[in-house]
N, C-alpha and C positions, 0 to 999 in steps of 0.2 A: 748527762743526757740531762732533757727539757722536758717537761710536764708535758706538751704533745708526744715529743716520742715514747715517753714511759707509757701513755694512751694506745698507741700506735702498738707498742710492743705487748700488753695486756691484752685489747681486742685480736692480735693475730695470732697469740697462745692462747685465747677461747675460742676462739673459730677453727682453731686447727686440732681441738681437744672431741671426744668422743662427744660430750654433750655439748661443746658448739655447734658441732657440723649434726648433729640431732634436731637442735634448734634453728638449722640454716633448713635441714628437708621439711622441719614441721610448716616452717612461716613461706615455704616454696610452695607447698601443697594446699596450703589456703587459701581462701576467696583474696585476701588481699595480696599476699605472693603471688596469686597470676595475674590481676591486675597489676601489678608492679614490673612481674617481667611483660605482661603484653605492651603495656605503657613502654618500658625501654627498646624493645623488640618495634616500634612504630617508629622509633627516630634512624634517622641515617646512622650514626652510631652503633644502633644497635642491629641494624640491619648488617651493618661489616662484623661485629661480636659474631651474630648468630653464623656467618658466614664462615669464620675462622674456627669457631667451635665443630661445626659441620664435616669440616674438612680435615681437622683433628680426628673427630672421631669414625668417621668414614674409615681411617688409617689400622682403627681396631677392632674393625668389624668382620668376619668370615664372610664376606660375600667377594664373589668373582672379582678380578681384576677386568672384566669388562663393564660390569656395574660401577664400578667406582671409578671406571673413567669418563662414562657417561654423567655420573652423578660430579664429580670433578669439575667438567665441561659446563655442565648447564649452570652452576653455582660461581664457576669463575667469568661467566658471561653475563650475570648479575652485576659485579662488580663495579 
């Protein structure tokens, strides 16, 4: 395993740990994290990722099938 692969494995391990997840949560809720998210969502790739995530999240929400259909149609129209 090369140095780069080893570093990737270490980072992935940290990010999947409770301490790593807490660090991510803290960063994303900070002003800097919010600015990073806003900058990413302003890009075409960020918009596409947001739609993908919203569609996945919507499947887990306890809302009516009609509401899901309306939201899904609205999100897919913007794609």
